[in-house]
C-alpha beads as a LAMMPS data file, in Angstrom:
LAMMPS data file: protein, C-alpha beads

478 atoms
477 bonds

1 atom types
1 bond types

-500.0 500.0 xlo xhi
-500.0 500.0 ylo yhi
-500.0 500.0 zlo zhi

Masses

1 110.0

Atoms # bond

1 1 1 -0.144 -0.065 -0.499
2 1 1 1.808 3.705 -0.779
3 1 1 2.076 5.933 1.809
4 1 1 0.026 9.141 1.326
5 1 1 1.573 12.376 0.284
6 1 1 0.823 13.461 4.052
7 1 1 3.012 10.183 5.158
8 1 1 -0.029 9.575 7.740
9 1 1 -0.696 5.941 6.483
10 1 1 1.656 3.471 7.011
11 1 1 2.656 0.778 4.244
12 1 1 1.074 -2.877 5.266
13 1 1 2.002 -6.019 4.068
14 1 1 0.555 -9.294 4.338
15 1 1 1.640 -13.174 5.362
16 1 1 0.436 -15.871 6.065
17 1 1 2.522 -18.420 8.642
18 1 1 1.053 -20.930 10.759
19 1 1 -2.754 -20.842 9.162
20 1 1 -2.893 -17.386 10.557
21 1 1 -2.685 -14.164 8.283
22 1 1 -0.322 -11.512 9.871
23 1 1 -0.051 -8.011 8.607
24 1 1 2.853 -5.741 9.077
25 1 1 2.049 -1.980 9.375
26 1 1 4.715 0.322 9.347
27 1 1 7.448 -1.600 8.897
28 1 1 9.987 1.776 7.912
29 1 1 8.550 3.499 11.417
30 1 1 9.433 0.173 13.456
31 1 1 12.595 -0.098 12.201
32 1 1 13.536 4.074 13.147
33 1 1 11.698 3.667 16.789
34 1 1 13.949 0.251 17.492
35 1 1 17.271 2.069 16.794
36 1 1 16.170 4.268 19.855
37 1 1 14.257 1.614 21.908
38 1 1 12.974 -1.456 22.351
39 1 1 9.359 -1.370 20.090
40 1 1 6.460 -3.155 21.249
41 1 1 4.495 -4.409 18.021
42 1 1 2.138 -6.823 19.636
43 1 1 0.902 -7.372 23.127
44 1 1 -1.384 -9.594 24.747
45 1 1 -1.238 -13.461 24.947
46 1 1 1.660 -13.105 22.919
47 1 1 4.081 -10.165 22.779
48 1 1 6.655 -9.238 20.442
49 1 1 8.908 -6.419 20.505
50 1 1 12.019 -5.492 18.338
51 1 1 15.209 -3.740 19.170
52 1 1 18.918 -3.045 17.760
53 1 1 22.126 -3.551 19.235
54 1 1 25.787 -4.997 17.836
55 1 1 26.634 -8.677 17.086
56 1 1 30.114 -9.651 16.722
57 1 1 30.353 -5.439 15.836
58 1 1 27.583 -5.271 13.105
59 1 1 24.261 -3.521 13.317
60 1 1 22.062 -6.472 14.241
61 1 1 17.960 -6.504 14.910
62 1 1 16.301 -8.466 18.172
63 1 1 13.525 -10.064 18.010
64 1 1 12.341 -11.405 21.540
65 1 1 8.916 -13.246 21.627
66 1 1 6.884 -14.690 24.760
67 1 1 4.102 -16.579 25.622
68 1 1 2.587 -18.693 28.428
69 1 1 1.346 -21.786 27.638
70 1 1 -2.150 -22.730 29.153
71 1 1 -2.469 -22.230 32.958
72 1 1 -1.105 -24.519 36.034
73 1 1 -2.561 -24.541 39.295
74 1 1 0.728 -24.119 41.866
75 1 1 0.947 -23.260 45.111
76 1 1 0.483 -19.909 45.723
77 1 1 2.310 -19.148 49.057
78 1 1 5.498 -20.806 49.554
79 1 1 5.386 -21.013 53.707
80 1 1 2.268 -23.580 53.490
81 1 1 3.762 -26.813 53.210
82 1 1 2.547 -29.553 50.449
83 1 1 0.147 -31.526 52.945
84 1 1 -3.661 -31.892 52.091
85 1 1 -4.047 -28.612 55.123
86 1 1 -1.458 -26.544 53.466
87 1 1 -2.700 -27.249 50.015
88 1 1 -6.468 -26.377 50.845
89 1 1 -5.252 -22.913 52.537
90 1 1 -3.450 -21.950 49.055
91 1 1 -6.124 -22.541 47.109
92 1 1 -8.648 -21.077 49.191
93 1 1 -6.290 -17.806 49.631
94 1 1 -6.317 -18.078 45.456
95 1 1 -10.129 -18.197 45.222
96 1 1 -9.940 -14.686 48.039
97 1 1 -11.243 -16.077 50.719
98 1 1 -10.798 -13.664 53.227
99 1 1 -10.255 -16.601 56.302
100 1 1 -7.701 -18.560 54.395
101 1 1 -5.874 -15.083 53.737
102 1 1 -5.603 -14.224 56.953
103 1 1 -4.321 -17.429 58.458
104 1 1 -1.539 -17.246 55.304
105 1 1 -0.550 -13.720 56.255
106 1 1 -0.563 -15.114 59.708
107 1 1 2.048 -18.019 59.163
108 1 1 3.850 -15.608 56.722
109 1 1 4.363 -12.753 58.981
110 1 1 5.363 -15.527 61.999
111 1 1 7.721 -17.194 59.236
112 1 1 9.537 -13.460 59.097
113 1 1 9.788 -12.955 62.610
114 1 1 11.431 -16.282 63.255
115 1 1 13.678 -15.668 60.598
116 1 1 14.802 -12.182 61.976
117 1 1 14.779 -13.573 65.469
118 1 1 17.476 -16.261 64.630
119 1 1 19.433 -14.142 62.399
120 1 1 18.284 -15.465 59.195
121 1 1 16.411 -14.024 55.971
122 1 1 13.819 -15.750 54.461
123 1 1 14.935 -17.491 51.404
124 1 1 14.456 -15.195 48.354
125 1 1 11.308 -15.841 45.678
126 1 1 13.304 -17.507 42.608
127 1 1 12.574 -16.380 39.195
128 1 1 11.486 -18.230 36.088
129 1 1 14.174 -21.070 35.621
130 1 1 15.294 -22.003 31.823
131 1 1 14.590 -25.994 31.503
132 1 1 15.507 -26.623 27.983
133 1 1 16.489 -24.383 24.856
134 1 1 15.643 -25.640 20.914
135 1 1 16.527 -23.743 17.741
136 1 1 13.694 -23.059 15.047
137 1 1 14.353 -22.482 11.763
138 1 1 12.295 -20.472 9.114
139 1 1 13.469 -22.037 6.277
140 1 1 11.794 -18.877 3.485
141 1 1 13.726 -16.247 5.406
142 1 1 17.030 -18.606 6.935
143 1 1 15.467 -16.711 10.264
144 1 1 16.979 -18.990 13.114
145 1 1 15.215 -18.774 16.243
146 1 1 16.080 -19.816 19.947
147 1 1 13.040 -21.106 22.020
148 1 1 13.347 -21.321 25.295
149 1 1 10.961 -23.135 28.064
150 1 1 11.092 -21.875 31.478
151 1 1 9.789 -23.558 34.908
152 1 1 7.373 -21.041 36.400
153 1 1 8.093 -21.171 40.558
154 1 1 5.429 -21.548 43.081
155 1 1 5.088 -17.397 43.448
156 1 1 3.571 -17.165 39.751
157 1 1 0.419 -18.886 40.949
158 1 1 -1.852 -19.405 38.214
159 1 1 0.445 -18.837 35.676
160 1 1 1.010 -21.276 32.770
161 1 1 4.853 -22.544 31.500
162 1 1 6.515 -19.381 30.040
163 1 1 8.149 -19.700 26.737
164 1 1 10.676 -16.946 25.472
165 1 1 11.631 -16.706 21.646
166 1 1 14.762 -14.979 20.740
167 1 1 15.940 -14.510 17.173
168 1 1 18.987 -12.183 15.753
169 1 1 18.802 -10.606 12.045
170 1 1 21.426 -8.273 10.666
171 1 1 19.714 -5.084 9.992
172 1 1 20.727 -4.970 6.282
173 1 1 18.875 -7.650 5.667
174 1 1 16.077 -7.644 7.715
175 1 1 12.596 -7.187 6.137
176 1 1 8.959 -7.105 7.106
177 1 1 8.805 -11.102 6.480
178 1 1 11.345 -11.643 8.776
179 1 1 8.702 -10.095 11.902
180 1 1 5.845 -12.222 10.582
181 1 1 8.361 -15.010 10.665
182 1 1 9.348 -14.860 14.152
183 1 1 5.314 -15.101 15.065
184 1 1 4.794 -17.688 12.664
185 1 1 7.247 -19.853 14.977
186 1 1 5.580 -18.828 18.320
187 1 1 2.425 -19.787 17.147
188 1 1 3.760 -22.815 15.504
189 1 1 4.681 -23.562 19.032
190 1 1 1.638 -22.460 20.837
191 1 1 -1.191 -22.956 18.575
192 1 1 -3.119 -19.787 17.108
193 1 1 -5.673 -20.299 19.390
194 1 1 -8.918 -18.316 18.448
195 1 1 -7.013 -15.804 16.767
196 1 1 -6.901 -15.920 12.987
197 1 1 -5.347 -12.960 12.160
198 1 1 -2.393 -10.653 13.980
199 1 1 -0.938 -6.855 12.695
200 1 1 2.001 -6.214 13.853
201 1 1 2.705 -2.437 14.253
202 1 1 4.029 -0.026 16.021
203 1 1 0.698 1.403 16.589
204 1 1 -0.521 -1.136 19.128
205 1 1 -4.135 -0.418 18.574
206 1 1 -3.921 -2.180 15.171
207 1 1 -3.676 -5.329 16.907
208 1 1 -6.606 -7.437 15.765
209 1 1 -8.373 -8.468 19.601
210 1 1 -11.395 -6.582 20.597
211 1 1 -9.169 -5.553 24.005
212 1 1 -6.848 -3.953 21.587
213 1 1 -9.208 -0.916 21.556
214 1 1 -8.503 0.046 25.060
215 1 1 -5.263 -0.450 25.148
216 1 1 -2.911 2.084 25.868
217 1 1 1.040 2.278 25.632
218 1 1 3.747 4.671 25.942
219 1 1 3.508 4.736 21.899
220 1 1 0.588 6.316 22.322
221 1 1 1.164 9.367 23.935
222 1 1 2.584 12.098 21.694
223 1 1 3.761 15.612 22.946
224 1 1 5.429 14.351 25.875
225 1 1 8.970 12.940 25.130
226 1 1 11.060 13.914 27.819
227 1 1 8.048 12.236 30.417
228 1 1 7.837 9.409 28.099
229 1 1 11.514 8.878 28.220
230 1 1 11.200 9.337 32.007
231 1 1 8.857 5.712 31.764
232 1 1 10.545 3.699 30.399
233 1 1 13.548 4.126 32.351
234 1 1 10.982 3.401 35.070
235 1 1 10.301 0.135 33.220
236 1 1 13.369 -0.858 32.839
237 1 1 13.975 -0.599 36.726
238 1 1 10.737 -3.163 37.070
239 1 1 12.537 -5.506 34.566
240 1 1 15.702 -6.045 35.499
241 1 1 15.492 -6.805 39.860
242 1 1 18.325 -8.671 40.059
243 1 1 20.313 -6.052 38.540
244 1 1 18.677 -3.453 41.122
245 1 1 19.208 -6.383 43.610
246 1 1 22.956 -6.312 43.099
247 1 1 23.442 -2.511 43.311
248 1 1 20.976 -2.116 46.454
249 1 1 19.058 0.117 44.263
250 1 1 15.463 1.234 44.683
251 1 1 13.392 1.850 41.900
252 1 1 10.813 4.896 42.376
253 1 1 7.883 3.608 44.569
254 1 1 5.787 7.155 43.452
255 1 1 4.743 9.118 41.223
256 1 1 2.931 12.357 41.256
257 1 1 1.756 13.668 37.785
258 1 1 -0.166 17.212 37.749
259 1 1 -1.086 19.549 35.418
260 1 1 -4.571 20.618 33.794
261 1 1 -7.446 18.399 33.013
262 1 1 -7.073 16.497 29.908
263 1 1 -3.100 16.553 29.353
264 1 1 -3.053 12.606 29.286
265 1 1 -1.876 12.081 33.015
266 1 1 -4.491 8.875 33.482
267 1 1 -3.461 7.992 30.153
268 1 1 0.278 7.876 31.538
269 1 1 -0.509 5.726 34.447
270 1 1 -2.140 3.297 32.055
271 1 1 0.601 3.420 29.565
272 1 1 3.273 2.740 32.195
273 1 1 1.174 -0.120 33.358
274 1 1 1.192 -1.728 30.358
275 1 1 4.798 -1.205 29.714
276 1 1 6.170 -3.102 32.625
277 1 1 3.351 -5.831 32.051
278 1 1 1.265 -4.845 35.058
279 1 1 -1.749 -4.889 36.048
280 1 1 -3.754 -1.484 36.461
281 1 1 -6.004 -0.646 39.467
282 1 1 -7.409 2.443 39.868
283 1 1 -8.416 3.448 43.490
284 1 1 -11.403 5.790 43.103
285 1 1 -12.622 8.468 45.207
286 1 1 -15.483 6.788 46.364
287 1 1 -13.401 3.502 47.476
288 1 1 -11.747 5.653 49.955
289 1 1 -14.159 8.770 51.100
290 1 1 -16.659 7.161 53.831
291 1 1 -18.960 9.568 55.692
292 1 1 -19.079 7.746 58.945
293 1 1 -15.634 8.557 61.749
294 1 1 -12.722 6.612 60.877
295 1 1 -14.315 4.662 58.063
296 1 1 -12.087 6.605 55.094
297 1 1 -8.676 5.685 57.124
298 1 1 -10.269 1.772 57.198
299 1 1 -10.740 1.912 53.304
300 1 1 -7.161 3.414 53.365
301 1 1 -5.440 0.366 55.172
302 1 1 -7.543 -2.102 53.265
303 1 1 -6.639 -0.865 49.676
304 1 1 -2.915 -1.673 51.032
305 1 1 -3.255 -4.806 52.829
306 1 1 -4.807 -5.863 49.685
307 1 1 -1.655 -4.421 47.281
308 1 1 0.810 -5.867 49.499
309 1 1 -0.329 -9.886 48.897
310 1 1 -0.796 -8.725 45.169
311 1 1 1.767 -11.518 43.184
312 1 1 2.219 -9.942 39.769
313 1 1 3.356 -6.092 39.058
314 1 1 0.423 -3.815 39.615
315 1 1 0.332 -0.132 39.063
316 1 1 -1.940 1.545 41.382
317 1 1 -3.492 4.966 39.901
318 1 1 -5.055 7.432 43.061
319 1 1 -6.998 10.085 40.056
320 1 1 -7.670 13.309 41.734
321 1 1 -5.639 12.468 44.623
322 1 1 -6.155 16.018 45.902
323 1 1 -9.962 15.392 45.926
324 1 1 -8.471 12.121 47.837
325 1 1 -6.209 12.995 50.306
326 1 1 -6.438 17.180 50.843
327 1 1 -4.267 19.371 52.535
328 1 1 -3.215 18.107 55.765
329 1 1 -3.508 21.732 57.672
330 1 1 -2.898 22.629 61.167
331 1 1 -6.632 23.522 62.076
332 1 1 -8.109 21.819 65.250
333 1 1 -11.838 21.823 64.155
334 1 1 -12.924 18.190 63.560
335 1 1 -13.002 18.587 59.848
336 1 1 -9.191 18.886 60.140
337 1 1 -8.457 16.401 62.659
338 1 1 -10.163 13.933 60.105
339 1 1 -8.264 14.996 56.877
340 1 1 -5.238 14.791 58.991
341 1 1 -6.472 11.445 59.931
342 1 1 -6.921 10.211 56.548
343 1 1 -3.641 11.967 55.052
344 1 1 -1.565 10.168 58.362
345 1 1 -2.846 6.688 57.090
346 1 1 -1.618 7.328 53.884
347 1 1 1.513 8.565 54.496
348 1 1 2.027 5.268 57.174
349 1 1 1.082 2.627 54.533
350 1 1 2.826 4.628 51.796
351 1 1 6.244 4.128 53.990
352 1 1 6.818 0.539 54.146
353 1 1 5.116 -0.754 51.071
354 1 1 7.752 -0.888 48.427
355 1 1 9.797 -2.857 51.290
356 1 1 6.935 -5.262 51.741
357 1 1 6.303 -5.563 47.989
358 1 1 8.436 -4.215 45.726
359 1 1 5.953 -5.140 42.638
360 1 1 3.753 -2.706 43.025
361 1 1 4.069 1.431 42.417
362 1 1 1.807 4.118 43.178
363 1 1 0.834 6.755 40.765
364 1 1 -1.055 9.841 41.790
365 1 1 -2.585 12.353 39.464
366 1 1 -3.850 15.818 40.543
367 1 1 -5.183 18.981 38.726
368 1 1 -4.622 20.901 41.917
369 1 1 -0.949 20.435 43.161
370 1 1 -1.243 23.341 45.810
371 1 1 -3.910 21.178 47.446
372 1 1 -1.649 18.156 48.445
373 1 1 0.566 18.839 51.384
374 1 1 3.999 18.593 50.935
375 1 1 4.657 15.961 53.603
376 1 1 2.411 13.480 51.727
377 1 1 4.728 13.476 48.484
378 1 1 8.159 13.759 49.815
379 1 1 11.262 11.411 48.325
380 1 1 10.817 8.207 49.973
381 1 1 7.113 8.262 49.364
382 1 1 6.349 10.105 45.778
383 1 1 10.477 10.122 44.123
384 1 1 8.973 11.440 40.904
385 1 1 7.022 14.354 40.602
386 1 1 6.115 15.546 36.807
387 1 1 4.486 18.330 35.678
388 1 1 1.723 17.119 32.546
389 1 1 1.350 20.598 30.810
390 1 1 -0.794 21.825 27.689
391 1 1 1.027 20.874 24.547
392 1 1 2.532 22.983 22.439
393 1 1 2.262 23.456 18.600
394 1 1 4.930 20.467 18.190
395 1 1 3.190 18.279 20.451
396 1 1 -0.370 18.883 19.592
397 1 1 1.145 17.835 16.111
398 1 1 2.761 14.692 17.608
399 1 1 -0.670 13.676 19.200
400 1 1 -2.395 14.756 16.116
401 1 1 -0.389 11.997 13.905
402 1 1 -0.613 9.597 16.678
403 1 1 -4.567 9.751 16.873
404 1 1 -4.724 9.370 13.479
405 1 1 -2.316 6.762 12.440
406 1 1 -4.025 4.668 15.333
407 1 1 -7.323 4.912 13.915
408 1 1 -6.024 3.886 10.526
409 1 1 -4.360 0.879 11.656
410 1 1 -7.270 -0.004 13.904
411 1 1 -10.108 0.307 11.180
412 1 1 -8.612 0.944 7.767
413 1 1 -8.966 -2.497 6.466
414 1 1 -10.755 -4.481 3.191
415 1 1 -10.540 -1.606 1.222
416 1 1 -12.348 1.263 3.425
417 1 1 -10.631 4.631 4.183
418 1 1 -11.235 6.498 6.831
419 1 1 -9.014 9.770 6.437
420 1 1 -8.296 11.614 3.338
421 1 1 -5.424 11.749 1.981
422 1 1 -5.299 15.813 2.544
423 1 1 -4.776 15.576 6.099
424 1 1 -2.400 18.678 6.957
425 1 1 -1.227 17.860 10.372
426 1 1 0.587 21.043 10.658
427 1 1 -2.539 22.864 10.154
428 1 1 -4.489 21.273 12.604
429 1 1 -2.187 22.172 15.213
430 1 1 -2.438 25.493 14.170
431 1 1 -6.008 24.989 14.373
432 1 1 -5.777 23.559 17.851
433 1 1 -4.087 26.196 19.664
434 1 1 -4.630 25.862 23.816
435 1 1 -6.494 22.531 23.650
436 1 1 -5.311 19.039 25.080
437 1 1 -5.024 15.711 23.906
438 1 1 -8.794 15.389 25.134
439 1 1 -10.198 17.967 23.307
440 1 1 -7.937 16.618 19.836
441 1 1 -9.848 13.146 20.557
442 1 1 -12.692 14.735 21.296
443 1 1 -12.923 16.596 17.870
444 1 1 -11.749 13.242 15.648
445 1 1 -14.666 11.583 17.682
446 1 1 -17.204 13.813 16.516
447 1 1 -15.692 13.890 13.044
448 1 1 -16.285 9.996 12.799
449 1 1 -19.519 10.430 14.382
450 1 1 -20.772 12.698 11.950
451 1 1 -19.498 10.325 8.814
452 1 1 -21.095 7.145 10.539
453 1 1 -24.658 9.156 11.120
454 1 1 -24.390 10.723 7.509
455 1 1 -23.927 7.296 6.113
456 1 1 -26.463 5.109 8.627
457 1 1 -28.861 8.071 7.308
458 1 1 -28.525 8.180 3.527
459 1 1 -27.177 4.029 2.993
460 1 1 -24.380 5.575 0.952
461 1 1 -20.726 5.104 1.951
462 1 1 -19.821 8.409 3.134
463 1 1 -16.619 10.666 2.220
464 1 1 -13.445 10.055 3.900
465 1 1 -12.735 12.439 6.745
466 1 1 -11.052 15.346 5.205
467 1 1 -9.071 18.678 6.448
468 1 1 -12.101 20.459 6.211
469 1 1 -13.893 18.246 8.079
470 1 1 -11.837 18.281 11.242
471 1 1 -10.670 21.526 11.035
472 1 1 -14.315 22.462 11.459
473 1 1 -14.417 20.256 14.234
474 1 1 -11.748 21.788 16.245
475 1 1 -13.199 25.326 15.514
476 1 1 -16.701 23.899 17.446
477 1 1 -14.277 23.085 20.590
478 1 1 -12.250 26.281 20.274

Bonds

1 1 1 2
2 1 2 3
3 1 3 4
4 1 4 5
5 1 5 6
6 1 6 7
7 1 7 8
8 1 8 9
9 1 9 10
10 1 10 11
11 1 11 12
12 1 12 13
13 1 13 14
14 1 14 15
15 1 15 16
16 1 16 17
17 1 17 18
18 1 18 19
19 1 19 20
20 1 20 21
21 1 21 22
22 1 22 23
23 1 23 24
24 1 24 25
25 1 25 26
26 1 26 27
27 1 27 28
28 1 28 29
29 1 29 30
30 1 30 31
31 1 31 32
32 1 32 33
33 1 33 34
34 1 34 35
35 1 35 36
36 1 36 37
37 1 37 38
38 1 38 39
39 1 39 40
40 1 40 41
41 1 41 42
42 1 42 43
43 1 43 44
44 1 44 45
45 1 45 46
46 1 46 47
47 1 47 48
48 1 48 49
49 1 49 50
50 1 50 51
51 1 51 52
52 1 52 53
53 1 53 54
54 1 54 55
55 1 55 56
56 1 56 57
57 1 57 58
58 1 58 59
59 1 59 60
60 1 60 61
61 1 61 62
62 1 62 63
63 1 63 64
64 1 64 65
65 1 65 66
66 1 66 67
67 1 67 68
68 1 68 69
69 1 69 70
70 1 70 71
71 1 71 72
72 1 72 73
73 1 73 74
74 1 74 75
75 1 75 76
76 1 76 77
77 1 77 78
78 1 78 79
79 1 79 80
80 1 80 81
81 1 81 82
82 1 82 83
83 1 83 84
84 1 84 85
85 1 85 86
86 1 86 87
87 1 87 88
88 1 88 89
89 1 89 90
90 1 90 91
91 1 91 92
92 1 92 93
93 1 93 94
94 1 94 95
95 1 95 96
96 1 96 97
97 1 97 98
98 1 98 99
99 1 99 100
100 1 100 101
101 1 101 102
102 1 102 103
103 1 103 104
104 1 104 105
105 1 105 106
106 1 106 107
107 1 107 108
108 1 108 109
109 1 109 110
110 1 110 111
111 1 111 112
112 1 112 113
113 1 113 114
114 1 114 115
115 1 115 116
116 1 116 117
117 1 117 118
118 1 118 119
119 1 119 120
120 1 120 121
121 1 121 122
122 1 122 123
123 1 123 124
124 1 124 125
125 1 125 126
126 1 126 127
127 1 127 128
128 1 128 129
129 1 129 130
130 1 130 131
131 1 131 132
132 1 132 133
133 1 133 134
134 1 134 135
135 1 135 136
136 1 136 137
137 1 137 138
138 1 138 139
139 1 139 140
140 1 140 141
141 1 141 142
142 1 142 143
143 1 143 144
144 1 144 145
145 1 145 146
146 1 146 147
147 1 147 148
148 1 148 149
149 1 149 150
150 1 150 151
151 1 151 152
152 1 152 153
153 1 153 154
154 1 154 155
155 1 155 156
156 1 156 157
157 1 157 158
158 1 158 159
159 1 159 160
160 1 160 161
161 1 161 162
162 1 162 163
163 1 163 164
164 1 164 165
165 1 165 166
166 1 166 167
167 1 167 168
168 1 168 169
169 1 169 170
170 1 170 171
171 1 171 172
172 1 172 173
173 1 173 174
174 1 174 175
175 1 175 176
176 1 176 177
177 1 177 178
178 1 178 179
179 1 179 180
180 1 180 181
181 1 181 182
182 1 182 183
183 1 183 184
184 1 184 185
185 1 185 186
186 1 186 187
187 1 187 188
188 1 188 189
189 1 189 190
190 1 190 191
191 1 191 192
192 1 192 193
193 1 193 194
194 1 194 195
195 1 195 196
196 1 196 197
197 1 197 198
198 1 198 199
199 1 199 200
200 1 200 201
201 1 201 202
202 1 202 203
203 1 203 204
204 1 204 205
205 1 205 206
206 1 206 207
207 1 207 208
208 1 208 209
209 1 209 210
210 1 210 211
211 1 211 212
212 1 212 213
213 1 213 214
214 1 214 215
215 1 215 216
216 1 216 217
217 1 217 218
218 1 218 219
219 1 219 220
220 1 220 221
221 1 221 222
222 1 222 223
223 1 223 224
224 1 224 225
225 1 225 226
226 1 226 227
227 1 227 228
228 1 228 229
229 1 229 230
230 1 230 231
231 1 231 232
232 1 232 233
233 1 233 234
234 1 234 235
235 1 235 236
236 1 236 237
237 1 237 238
238 1 238 239
239 1 239 240
240 1 240 241
241 1 241 242
242 1 242 243
243 1 243 244
244 1 244 245
245 1 245 246
246 1 246 247
247 1 247 248
248 1 248 249
249 1 249 250
250 1 250 251
251 1 251 252
252 1 252 253
253 1 253 254
254 1 254 255
255 1 255 256
256 1 256 257
257 1 257 258
258 1 258 259
259 1 259 260
260 1 260 261
261 1 261 262
262 1 262 263
263 1 263 264
264 1 264 265
265 1 265 266
266 1 266 267
267 1 267 268
268 1 268 269
269 1 269 270
270 1 270 271
271 1 271 272
272 1 272 273
273 1 273 274
274 1 274 275
275 1 275 276
276 1 276 277
277 1 277 278
278 1 278 279
279 1 279 280
280 1 280 281
281 1 281 282
282 1 282 283
283 1 283 284
284 1 284 285
285 1 285 286
286 1 286 287
287 1 287 288
288 1 288 289
289 1 289 290
290 1 290 291
291 1 291 292
292 1 292 293
293 1 293 294
294 1 294 295
295 1 295 296
296 1 296 297
297 1 297 298
298 1 298 299
299 1 299 300
300 1 300 301
301 1 301 302
302 1 302 303
303 1 303 304
304 1 304 305
305 1 305 306
306 1 306 307
307 1 307 308
308 1 308 309
309 1 309 310
310 1 310 311
311 1 311 312
312 1 312 313
313 1 313 314
314 1 314 315
315 1 315 316
316 1 316 317
317 1 317 318
318 1 318 319
319 1 319 320
320 1 320 321
321 1 321 322
322 1 322 323
323 1 323 324
324 1 324 325
325 1 325 326
326 1 326 327
327 1 327 328
328 1 328 329
329 1 329 330
330 1 330 331
331 1 331 332
332 1 332 333
333 1 333 334
334 1 334 335
335 1 335 336
336 1 336 337
337 1 337 338
338 1 338 339
339 1 339 340
340 1 340 341
341 1 341 342
342 1 342 343
343 1 343 344
344 1 344 345
345 1 345 346
346 1 346 347
347 1 347 348
348 1 348 349
349 1 349 350
350 1 350 351
351 1 351 352
352 1 352 353
353 1 353 354
354 1 354 355
355 1 355 356
356 1 356 357
357 1 357 358
358 1 358 359
359 1 359 360
360 1 360 361
361 1 361 362
362 1 362 363
363 1 363 364
364 1 364 365
365 1 365 366
366 1 366 367
367 1 367 368
368 1 368 369
369 1 369 370
370 1 370 371
371 1 371 372
372 1 372 373
373 1 373 374
374 1 374 375
375 1 375 376
376 1 376 377
377 1 377 378
378 1 378 379
379 1 379 380
380 1 380 381
381 1 381 382
382 1 382 383
383 1 383 384
384 1 384 385
385 1 385 386
386 1 386 387
387 1 387 388
388 1 388 389
389 1 389 390
390 1 390 391
391 1 391 392
392 1 392 393
393 1 393 394
394 1 394 395
395 1 395 396
396 1 396 397
397 1 397 398
398 1 398 399
399 1 399 400
400 1 400 401
401 1 401 402
402 1 402 403
403 1 403 404
404 1 404 405
405 1 405 406
406 1 406 407
407 1 407 408
408 1 408 409
409 1 409 410
410 1 410 411
411 1 411 412
412 1 412 413
413 1 413 414
414 1 414 415
415 1 415 416
416 1 416 417
417 1 417 418
418 1 418 419
419 1 419 420
420 1 420 421
421 1 421 422
422 1 422 423
423 1 423 424
424 1 424 425
425 1 425 426
426 1 426 427
427 1 427 428
428 1 428 429
429 1 429 430
430 1 430 431
431 1 431 432
432 1 432 433
433 1 433 434
434 1 434 435
435 1 435 436
436 1 436 437
437 1 437 438
438 1 438 439
439 1 439 440
440 1 440 441
441 1 441 442
442 1 442 443
443 1 443 444
444 1 444 445
445 1 445 446
446 1 446 447
447 1 447 448
448 1 448 449
449 1 449 450
450 1 450 451
451 1 451 452
452 1 452 453
453 1 453 454
454 1 454 455
455 1 455 456
456 1 456 457
457 1 457 458
458 1 458 459
459 1 459 460
460 1 460 461
461 1 461 462
462 1 462 463
463 1 463 464
464 1 464 465
465 1 465 466
466 1 466 467
467 1 467 468
468 1 468 469
469 1 469 470
470 1 470 471
471 1 471 472
472 1 472 473
473 1 473 474
474 1 474 475
475 1 475 476
476 1 476 477
477 1 477 478
């Protein structure tokens, strides 16, 4: 598919592997991005990434994939024995039984106390251990992929065996067919499941699964390059726990994002979770605030108690933080004392969260940073504080380009064209002066809705969204 004059529509090549149709979208963009960082081109049950480096002194492209092969029931808590009672407690706790969880927590606490009393530390959790490796070769491309099967330790309860696949191709020989062949090797090992079409793209929205539309990654974020770069560094600290432990380095425990509404603070938190392969847990105001005396404090304790039990990497988002934890003032009236009590409990819980469970990172967002007490967000609790401003002209152009490319990758198939070739990103950036990413997204939504309604009313295929259409929608929001 040729690139249009405006350069927004990425080229697409399609291949057949393992009974599946694999589309490679924007190969040039993938390789360009991979020169600076690892690029995720497929997420979900199967993950595939591309990066570049050196091999024997020559530039090489590194392809990495991973997949879980089913789910195997395993003991969830290493402190329990393998006798019938221990197995029963582990199963009941894994199913969420409060009584069983309290028993397991009590046993774990007792083991820790005894270990400290006799001067020994509990045995560290083992990482996933490789069991065996084999080499698979794709005859069409000559791709040689090393397939490694890993044994999953008990702390990964509910996860199936992990298979990783790695291949290296000289940059000069790299082609879209190599990407498709890499995924073909993975699908040949694990089977395609219910999927029959995969899209490898630097814009993850292009994935064919239904959940792709809800998936947000750092690649989606536009106009915030310094923030994205810092988030990628945080992700690296999560992905290499052994290196962090060797140096005694502590990764950031908390991140505070502040700025005007609609600038992408919540989106950044979701993107961070996707970047580190973490579960995203949003804590909403009603989950904490309680009209009854002491209720809010109990809710905070419960939320952090649950966080200490998470067995997988988790990003906890406290959105609109100022409405949950107001400024802890010095007033002696009942309202001020209640606010101080809530803030005090939050401080206590944050103090030792990372020691109790290093898999959890807390992100808080606020439009009004002046309403949050400095002691709540000091270093040691929130180590990183980032201002998320309204995007400038170049930032808006980047946001518009990313949004349009994602919509193209997700919807333009089978000859359908959502956008005309006259889209001028620079002109739209000028027309959206002072707007946020949320405003631009709303203008696009209105343009899509207008075309869909026109086609629904007339029964005639609507023309693609043009520069005039988008400029009109932006003007209506100004």
